N, C-alpha and C positions, 0 to 999 in steps of 0.2 A: 769342744768349747767349754770353758769352765763357767761355772754358775755366775761369777762376777760379771763376765762379759755378757752373758745372756740377760742379766738384770739390767746392765747398762744399756744394751741395745733396746730392751723393752721400755726402759725409762725414756730413752731418746725418741723412740717411736711414739710414746704417749705424749711427750712434750711437743713433738712435731705435729701430731694430730690436733692437740689443743690449740697450737698456734694457727694452724690452718682454719680451724673452726672460728677462732677469735678474729682472725684476719678478715673473714667474711662479714663481720659485724661492725667494722670500723666505719665511721661516717666521713663522707667527703662533702665539701661545699658544692652546691650546684645551683643553677639558675636556668630558667627557660622562658622563652617568649613564643607566642603563637602568631603566625602570619595569616591574616585573613585576606583572601584574594577573591576578586570577582571577574568573571569573564562574561561580558554581555555582547551579544551579536547585534549589529546595527540592522536597519531595515531599508529595503528598497520599496517605495510605494509610489508608483506612477499613476496619476489620475488624469483623465481627459475630460474637458468640459467644453461644449456639450458633447454627449456621447453619440447623438444622432446629428449628422451634418446635413444630409440632403433628404428631403421627403417631398419630391415634386411630382406633379401630374401634368399631363398635356404638354410634354416637351415636344419641340419640333426641331429639325435640323437648323443650326445657327443659333439656338438658344444657349445662353451661358449664365452661370451663377457663381458668385464669389461667397465663400464661407470661411469664417475664421474660427479657430478653436485654440484652446490652451492645453499644454501639457504641463502638469504640476509635479514636482518632485516633493511629495509629502513625507518622504522617509528621512532617515538620519544619515544616510550614506550618499555621497556624490555618485552620480551616474556617469560612466565613461562614455556611453553612447546609447542612443535609442534607435531601434530598428523598426521597420514597417513591413508587415506582410499583407499582401492584398489577395483577396479572394472574392469572387462574385458568382452569382447564378443568374442566368438570363431566362426569363419566362417568355417563351415564344408564343404569342397570342394566337397566331394563325398556323403555326407549324410550317412556315415557308422560309425560314431563315437559311440563307446560303452563306452568310457571313456572321462573324462574332460581333454582337452589338457592342461589346466592350472595346472593340477596335475603333469604334466611332465616337467614343467618349474620351475627349482629350482632358488631361489633368495638368494644370500649371501650378507649381508651387511658387508662391510669390514672397518677396522679401519686404518691401516697403509697406509698413502698416498704414501710412497715411495716403499714399498715392496708388497703391496696388499696381505698380507698373514694372517693377523689376522682377523678372522671372528667374528663379533659382534653377529650376529644372522643369522640363516639359516632356510629357510622354502620353501614351494612351493607357487606359485601364488594362487592356490586353497585354501590353508590353510590361506594365508595372506588375501584373500578376506573375509574369514569367521571370522577373528579376529576383535575385536573392535578396533577403532582408538586409544583408551587409552592403550590397551594392546600392540599395535604396538609401541607406544611412549615409553612405559616402557622398551621394549626389544631392540629397535633400537636407539632411540634418547637419552634416559636417560644415557646409559653408557658413551656417549661422552659429552652431554650437562650438565648432572647432575642437581643439584639444581640451577645452574646459569641460565639455560634456554638459550635463545638467546638474549643477550643484544642489545639495540638500536645501529645501526651503524655497527654491526658485521656480519661476514659471517661464515657459517658452511659448510665444505666440506663433501659430502657424496659419498661414492664409493660403487657401486653395481655390483655384478657379476651375470649374468644370464646364466644358463646352461640348455640346452635341454637334459634332463636325458636320458641316454641310459640304459634301464632296462634289456637289454640282451634278450628281448623277441620281438615278432612281434609287431612293431609299425606302420605298413602300414596304419592303419586307419587315421593317421595324415598327410599323404602325400597330399601336396597342401593346407593344412589348414592354416588359419591365426588366429592370436590372437591380438585383439586390446585392449591394456592396458591403463587404465586411473588411475593415481595416483592423489589424492587430498590432498594437505598439508593444514592443518589448524593451525593457530597460536592463542595462548591464552595469554591474558595479565597476569601480576603478580597481586596478591591481592592488593587491595587498602591499603594505609598507611596514617598515620597522617602526615600532611604537616605543 
């Protein structure tokens, strides 16, 4: 290769290098915007008032008592359903029980706030304890709440009648006994939806 070609190739290489360096410094117009987004989770807040329904002494077979209470949805999300789980402990005063005291306590869930006469569902504490919370919800809450559930900010009144059943037989084994009842209400959110 002659010297002229070498000089030409060298010059072209230098020019190409300068163009590449200069090309990196060219300015282009640009603009940018920042999107600020927030994801905030809602809340489920079920409140029951009053929390103690029954505190009775000296019950006898045939006694009954009506108690009403409210379930409040204090959260920001609608509740699709509310379930009820029942548990109790019998304190056998004389150690002579051959039957479950809970089987002798009838529970009637009532509908009509003014007349207390329409029974939604009737069972005993023993049967209620053995039911799944979903079955309880279907029989007790669904007739009143329906597909709506318990919307945010709303209250549902629940009226319950407890009866110490008089079975017409000897119930002396329950004298002096006590039954400690625990009801656990659980609220569930509605299904997610397109926002």
